[in-house]
N, C-alpha and C positions, 0 to 999 in steps of 0.2 A: 590778673587783678581779682581780688576776692572781695565780695560784698557780704551783706547780712547772711547769716546762716552758713557761711563758708562756701557759698555758691559762686561760680564764675559769672561774669557779666552775661555770657551766652545762656547759661543755665537759668539765671534769674529772669532773663527776658522770656525764656520758654515757660517758666512757671507763671509769670505775669500774664502772658498770652492765654494760657490755659484757664486761669482764673477769670479773666475778662470775657472769654468766649464760653464759659461754662453755663452762663445763665443765672449764676448766683448774683443777687443784687449787691452792688458795690457802691458805696458812697464815698466820694473823694472830698476831703475836708482840707482847706488850705491851713497851713500852720498858724496863720494869724486869726483864725476864726474865733478863738477865745478872747481876742481883743475887741470884738465887735458885737458880742451878744449882750443886749441890755438886760439887766436883772432888775425887775420890779416885782411888786407883789403879785400882779396878774401872771407874769411868767412863772414865778415860783409856785403858785397854786396850780397852774396848768400842768407844770412838770410833776408836781406832787400827785395830782389826781389822774393823769393820763399817760405818762411816758416813763414808766418804770418796769417795762416788760423784760428787760435783760439785766443780768448781774452788773454789767458795766453801767447801765443807766441808773440802777439802784445805788451803786457806789458814788457816781457823780452827784446824784441828788442828796445822799446822806452827807457827803463832804460839804456841799453847799449849805445844807441845813445846819450842820455843826458850826460852820462859819457864821451863819445868820444868828443862831441861838447864843453864840458866845461873843457876838460883836460888841465892842466896848461902849457904844452909845446907841441911840435909837435912829441912827442915820443910815442903816444898812441899805435900804432901798434908794436912798438919795445918792449914794456912792455906787457907781457902776462897778460891781465886784469883779467882773471879768474884763474890765477895760482900765488901763492905767491912767486914763484921762477922765476926770469927772464930767458928767453931762451938764450942759448949761441950758 
């Protein structure tokens, strides 16, 4: 059985164990995390001012900023951007 990167299940397990036991900080994020993050002005400003230390964070922030800046009306913060269900 072949998995990501062409590694066998046994090799992938070995790689994962090495990563988990290496001491490198690992953050596991459930796939549905983006469906539960409230986007409001405070979140946006905090993200803008404090959490752009990596290229990935910068990319996510700029993507969010583009969405906000090109939103079709002034309801961006009233519609939870990362949640398919509006907040009530």
